N, C-alpha and C positions, 0 to 999 in steps of 0.2 A: 394554875400556872399557864400563862400564855406561851404559845409555841411559835410565834412568828408566822403562823399560817394566816390566811385570810379570815375575816370574820365568818362566823358560822351561818351567816344569812346571805347566800350568794345572789339571790334575786335582786335585793335592793342595791347591792354592790354593782351588779351587772347593769341595772337601770341607770345608775349614776355614770357608769363607764360609757354606756350607750349615749347618754346626753353629752358627755365630754367629747366623745369621738365623732359625733355627727353634726354638731351645730357649728356653722361657720360664722361669717361676719354679719349675717342678717339678724334681724330681730332686736332684742334688748337684753341687757344683762339680767341673768336669772337672779331673783331675790331669794332670801333665805326661805321664804314661804314657798316659792316655786320648788326649790330643792327638797324641802320637807314633804311637799305634796307628792313628789316623785317617789320618795322612799315610802311614805305612808301608803300610797296606792299600790306600790309593789308588794308590801307586806300584806295589805288587805286582800289583794287578788291572789297572792300565794296561799294565804289561809283559806280563802274561798274555794280554791282548787283542791284543798284538803278537806272540804266540807266543814270548816270551822267558821261560823258566822256570829258567834256570841260577841256582842259589842265590847264587853269587858275584856275578853281574851284578846280581841283584835287591838284594843287600845293599849293593853299591857305590852303586847308584842311590838307595836309601833314605838312605844316609849323606849323599850329595851334596844331595839335596832337603831333608833335615832341616837341614843347615847353611845352605842358602839361605833356608829359611823359619823360621829360629830365632825371629825376632821375632813372626811370626804364631802359631807354636806357643805362645809365652809368653802372647800375648794370648788365646789359646783357653782358657787355664787359668782365666780369670775367668768363663767361660760355665758354664751348667748343662747337665748331661747325665743321662740315666736309664740304669739298668742294662739296660733293654730296648734302648735305642739302641746301647749298646756291644756287646751280644750280637749285634745285627743287623750291626754293623760287622764283628765277628769272623767271622760266618757268610756274609757277602756273597760271591757267586761271580763277580761281574763289576762293572764300574764303575757300571752303571745301578742295580744292587741297592744298592750303597753310597750312591749319591745318594738313593735312596728311603729308606734308613735315616736319613739326615740331614734329611729333610723333615718 
């Protein structure tokens, strides 16, 4: 039973919130793929921080979180993003770096 609380995956939610809060009028509209990448990288880096690197486990967790955050991913598409931000997201090596990318 759902309780009205936030999804149980705070890092991806925070990543999308960071994107929403920090991107102004510059750049281009974020695509669905951009938003998915932000969520996927957030999950991947969160699991890496927990020493979980099994590609199957990471892929399962990404799919689960994507499904849970589908509405937030869709709303992310109305935001603006720069190529520099997305390059930073791709190259982040931990959750803290990812957060910095989105500030």
